[in-house]
Every structure is written in C-alpha cells, then in structure tokens.
C-alpha positions, 0 to 999 in steps of 0.5 A: 480519452486518448487511446494511449494516455500518458501514465506514471508508474509510481514506485515508493521504495525503502531499504531495498537493493537487488529486488528493487533493481529487478522490480524496476527492470520488470516495470520498464519492460511493460508493454504499454507504449506511453509511460514513465517510471517514477521511483520515490526513494526513502532509503538513506544510503543504498549499496553501491551497485544499487545506486549505480543502477538507479543513476545509470537509468536516470541518466540514460532515459531522463524522460522515462525514468525518474529517481527522486529521493526524500528524507522522510520515510513514510509510505503515504508521504512517498505516494503523495510526492509521487502524485505531485511529481507525476507527469501522467494523467493516470497513476499506477502505484506498485510495490518495490518487490513485485513481478508484474505481467507485461500488460498490467497498465492496459488491464488497469486502463480497461478497468478505469474506462468503465462507467462510474469507476474512479480507481482500480486494483488487481490481484496480488499473489504472495509467492513466498508464502506459497499460496495457491488461492487467488486474490479476492476483493475486500469488504469494509463494514460499518462497524469497522471490520474489514474482510480482506481478499481471502473472504470473498469469491474470486470475480471481476467486479468492484471492491471496497478497498484498493491494494496499495502494491497494485492500484491505479487512478486518474491523477486528479482523483488523488487530489480530489480525495485529499491525498494519502493520509500521512498520519499513518506511520511505520508500515502505514497499515490501512492507509490505502483502505482509508484513501479508498473510503474517501473515493467511495464517499465521492460517489465513485466505485473501485474496480477489481480485476483478478487478472491484473495480478502481480506476484508479490515476492514478500522480500524478507528485508526492507520495506515494512519489514525493516522496523519489525526486524529492528524492534518488534515492540515498536513494529507492533506499536506502529501496526496497532496505532494504524489500526486504531487510527483507521477505526477512529477516523472512519467509524462511529464511536459506538463500535469502539467496544466491539473494535477493542474486543476484536483486537484483543482476540487477535493478541490472544490468538498470537499468544503461542508466539510468546510461550517461554518468553514472558518478557517479550510477551509483556513488551509486545502487549505493551506495544499493542495497547500503547499503539491503540491509545496513540491512534485513538488520541491522534484522531481526536487531536487532528482537525476535522 
C-alpha cells in the first residue's frame, strides 16, 4: 500500500446551509496530504450565500473539491453516487454537521491497515445533547436486537456496525458488498448497519477507534430532521419502516414476535409525549404501525 494513498471524503448533504459551509471548511483543513472532498448535494435550492460558497470552492480547486447535485433525496443513494464518482482508493463518509479532528484520515488509515479489517468507524460525540460519555461499539444479535454505542465498554477494537457519519473503507469494498441499500427511506435509519452486516458476511471485520472521533453538532434543521419538522407522523412512518425492513431483510422470521413486542414497548415508553394530545397520539401510532407493515411487505416484494 502507498504511504499516502488517495482518499475521497464523501459528504452527503440535505437542506443544510451555514453548518454545511463550516463542516466543509473543517474537512478541507484535514492534515492528510492526498484527498478530495466530494459533496453530494440533495438540497433542491440553497440560500444564495451557501450556493456562492460551494461554487467558489468548486471553481477554485476543481481537483480537490467537487460539488455534485442529485435530484433524489435519499441518503443511501447519495452514498452510492459518491462511491461511483470518487477518484480515491479509499472512502471516508462524513455527516454534514460535524467537526473532525485534523488527523481523522490518518487514524482511519491506521485502522484499515490492520489484518482482516475491511472497514473502520470512529467516535461520534453528540455536542448539542451535552453527553459527557464517550462513544462505544455496536453489537448486533441474531434475533435482530441492536445494542448501539452506549452499551459497551470504550475500547479500540472491532464492532458489528459502522457509524454513517464517520466511516471508511476501500472503494472496491462498497461494490463488493453490493452498495448501500436505497430501499431505506427518510432518515434511512439502520442503512449503515445493513451495509455493515454484508461486510461481516464477506469475512471482514470492522475496526472501531474511539480516538478517531468527530463532534456531531446535531443541527436542529435539515438532514434527517427535515421530515420530522414537517410531518411527525410521516417521520415515524419512515423511521419504523426502516426498522422493520432492516429486521425482515437480515433476520429469521421466527424472531418476528419478539421484534414486534420490543417495538411496541418503545411506543409505550414514548406515550408521555402524547399526554393531552390524543389526536397526535392516534396519528403517530398509526404512522408507526403503517411503517412496520410497509417495511415488512417491502422485503417480501424485493428479489432475493
């Protein structure tokens, strides 16, 4: 492997303005000497200042900064477009509202150089929530349960899932694993875990380095929050559609009762949010169960 192989940093974005520009400035300041930044833009129309910013960077540095607009707002689709357009041998996917450390690419490269490692992921600090704990690995069980980062000891090692806003892999692996599944909709919840399971099935391991951490700003507008702000019932439909689709696609049907019981427990836990608002509670519950049914049915309708 070359000492400084060429990387493509892929930045899918949707309805982000100032925070997108700030994230781009942070990424262009990374210390690695040999990379391009590829912005995959799903925003129909930007504010004038943002468009001027993007256009100026693309004109000033066409070999190191590319701005590509797509019509279809779908995160897995944006990831796949980025992989197809990328000139790098290695890909680093980031969110559009983060602050990365200067040496982020170098830390990912160290992970990928380890024997048996196919992909790598790093820490993800939620700044807006004020969390003081460090990010932790993810474990996926055979019954479909997923324990995310907060359920395990902090340690450098391996994990069952990538974190979509801070993950890397050789470009060839994206195609070897069959690309990201564009059947995930809205916030595309679990799309990176779905992709990760296919990497594991190919016999690779996924490295986790908590030191390769980005600060996730959790910007209140744009991104996956755009649909929630516009229509909460629709957001719940999309969210639970993705959960059900992920389960139906990757796990045995005999665990379905357990899955449904667990998901219903989630709604019961959230019921306090609907006190005094029965109409919202009904429409939200309807969105949840419509999402489950749509996700389960979609899996049956797709070719195996």
